[in-house]
Kinemage of the C-alpha trace (Angstrom):
@kinemage 1
@onewidth
@group {chain A} dominant
@subgroup {mainchain}
@vectorlist {calphas} color= white
{ca unk a 1} P 192.104 240.871 10.368
{ca unk a 2} L 195.638 240.593 9.049
{ca unk a 3} L 196.300 240.448 5.318
{ca unk a 4} L 199.398 239.356 3.492
{ca unk a 5} L 199.819 239.996 -0.239
{ca unk a 6} L 202.505 238.632 -2.463
{ca unk a 7} L 203.437 238.721 -6.114
{ca unk a 8} L 201.039 241.528 -7.011
{ca unk a 9} L 201.371 242.758 -10.591
{ca unk a 10} L 203.435 245.874 -11.281
{ca unk a 11} L 200.728 248.446 -11.958
{ca unk a 12} L 202.903 251.465 -12.797
{ca unk a 13} L 204.954 250.247 -15.738
{ca unk a 14} L 206.982 253.470 -16.087
{ca unk a 15} L 208.188 253.561 -12.470
{ca unk a 16} L 207.978 249.758 -12.147
{ca unk a 17} L 206.113 249.862 -8.827
{ca unk a 18} L 202.826 249.083 -7.121
{ca unk a 19} L 201.294 250.977 -4.200
{ca unk a 20} L 198.588 248.558 -3.009
{ca unk a 21} L 195.800 249.131 -0.501
{ca unk a 22} L 192.563 247.298 0.179
{ca unk a 23} L 188.974 248.118 1.057
{ca unk a 24} L 186.608 245.828 2.986
{ca unk a 25} L 182.910 245.922 2.114
{ca unk a 26} L 179.841 244.184 3.441
{ca unk a 27} L 178.198 242.946 0.254
{ca unk a 28} L 174.604 243.947 -0.357
{ca unk a 29} L 172.133 243.374 -3.154
{ca unk a 30} L 171.938 247.026 -4.232
{ca unk a 31} L 174.977 248.503 -2.510
{ca unk a 32} L 178.291 247.778 -0.865
{ca unk a 33} L 178.821 249.175 2.621
{ca unk a 34} L 182.480 250.060 3.161
{ca unk a 35} L 183.756 248.842 6.521
{ca unk a 36} L 187.442 249.684 6.258
{ca unk a 37} L 190.203 251.048 4.024
{ca unk a 38} L 193.806 250.058 4.699
{ca unk a 39} L 196.994 252.016 4.553
{ca unk a 40} L 198.989 252.088 1.301
{ca unk a 41} L 202.063 249.864 1.062
{ca unk a 42} L 204.440 252.064 -0.941
{ca unk a 43} L 206.469 250.415 -3.717
{ca unk a 44} L 205.507 246.854 -2.731
{ca unk a 45} L 204.355 243.824 -4.673
{ca unk a 46} L 204.440 241.755 -1.472
{ca unk a 47} L 203.919 242.697 2.154
{ca unk a 48} L 201.798 242.604 5.289
{ca unk a 49} L 199.157 245.221 6.037
{ca unk a 50} L 198.582 246.452 9.592
{ca unk a 51} L 196.228 244.310 11.661
{ca unk a 52} L 192.682 245.674 11.785
{ca unk a 53} L 189.722 244.616 13.926
{ca unk a 54} L 186.092 245.403 13.311
{ca unk a 55} L 182.899 244.196 14.944
{ca unk a 56} L 180.158 242.313 13.176
{ca unk a 57} L 176.800 243.063 14.727
{ca unk a 58} L 174.303 240.236 15.180
{ca unk a 59} L 174.298 236.771 13.724
{ca unk a 60} L 172.333 237.874 10.625
{ca unk a 61} L 175.220 240.148 9.640
{ca unk a 62} L 177.183 237.047 8.589
{ca unk a 63} L 174.541 236.109 6.004
{ca unk a 64} L 176.073 238.391 3.387
{ca unk a 65} L 179.637 237.848 2.231
{ca unk a 66} L 182.378 240.380 2.723
{ca unk a 67} L 184.314 241.696 -0.242
{ca unk a 68} L 187.962 242.685 -0.116
{ca unk a 69} L 188.990 244.813 -3.080
{ca unk a 70} L 192.657 245.466 -3.820
{ca unk a 71} L 193.661 248.713 -5.523
{ca unk a 72} L 196.826 250.460 -6.663
{ca unk a 73} L 197.098 254.060 -5.392
{ca unk a 74} L 197.975 256.603 -8.078
{ca unk a 75} L 198.947 260.170 -7.233
{ca unk a 76} L 198.033 261.661 -10.619
{ca unk a 77} L 195.619 259.326 -12.407
{ca unk a 78} L 192.701 257.202 -11.179
{ca unk a 79} L 193.493 254.358 -8.798
{ca unk a 80} L 193.744 251.004 -10.568
{ca unk a 81} L 191.779 247.901 -9.644
{ca unk a 82} L 194.005 244.894 -8.890
{ca unk a 83} L 191.524 242.221 -7.781
{ca unk a 84} L 188.767 241.119 -5.442
{ca unk a 85} L 188.232 238.380 -2.846
{ca unk a 86} L 184.813 237.307 -1.562
{ca unk a 87} L 184.793 235.944 1.986
{ca unk a 88} L 181.782 234.048 3.306
{ca unk a 89} L 181.018 231.827 6.263
{ca unk a 90} L 178.991 229.546 3.995
{ca unk a 91} L 180.617 226.595 2.228
């Protein structure tokens, strides 16, 4: 999987920067199973994350959508939520 982000909001208004990363989850009814967490793109509102591959076991594993959550990494305070994308093989 290769992800490109562009025009992310500036999350740190004082330093006027964003340090985005993303997490991939397999969506469940009562829980989210984290499959991957990306590297942090320092001081970027646009950029390309490293390519990542992961296996999906069995055909039933595609029945639940995958969630990709985007976060801003903060060194001192809590990380800030930027947004979410739901990916599904169903129309």
